[in-house]
C-alpha positions in Angstrom: -53.6 -71.2 -0.6 -52.1 -67.9 0.6 -49.0 -69.7 1.8 -48.7 -71.6 -1.5 -49.1 -68.4 -3.5 -46.4 -66.7 -1.4 -44.1 -69.8 -2.1 -44.8 -69.7 -5.8 -44.0 -65.9 -5.9 -40.8 -66.3 -3.9 -39.7 -69.1 -6.2 -40.6 -67.0 -9.3 -38.4 -64.1 -8.1 -35.5 -66.5 -7.4 -35.8 -68.2 -10.8 -36.0 -64.9 -12.7 -32.7 -63.9 -11.1 -31.3 -67.2 -12.2 -32.8 -67.0 -15.7 -34.1 -70.5 -15.3 -36.9 -70.5 -17.9 -38.0 -74.1 -17.1 -38.8 -73.2 -13.5 -40.3 -69.8 -14.5 -42.8 -71.7 -16.7 -43.6 -74.0 -13.8 -44.3 -71.0 -11.6 -46.6 -69.6 -14.4 -48.5 -72.9 -14.4 -48.9 -73.0 -10.7 -50.0 -69.4 -10.6 -52.7 -70.2 -13.2 -53.9 -73.1 -11.2 -54.1 -71.0 -8.0 -56.0 -68.4 -9.9 -58.4 -71.1 -11.2 -59.1 -72.7 -7.9 -58.9 -69.8 -5.4 -62.2 -68.6 -4.0 -63.4 -65.2 -5.0 -63.8 -64.1 -1.4 -60.1 -64.5 -0.8 -58.8 -60.9 -1.1 -55.3 -61.2 0.2 -52.8 -58.9 -1.7 -50.5 -61.9 -2.6 -53.1 -63.0 -5.2 -52.4 -59.7 -7.1 -49.0 -61.2 -8.0 -50.6 -63.8 -10.2 -50.8 -61.4 -13.1 -47.2 -60.4 -12.6 -46.1 -64.0 -12.9 -48.3 -64.8 -15.9 -47.2 -61.7 -17.8 -43.5 -62.5 -17.5 
């Protein structure tokens, strides 16, 4: 899940630079799903980026 979240965040940053709203929305959806299904004991800092993606 950490690797997937890192991939989603990397994609998000790329699509923001490209102003690709469709793909940004996809990243938001994926971030929401990761947040929903990640286990509470997973404390890696990459999960802190979820809120950044969702707020965009």
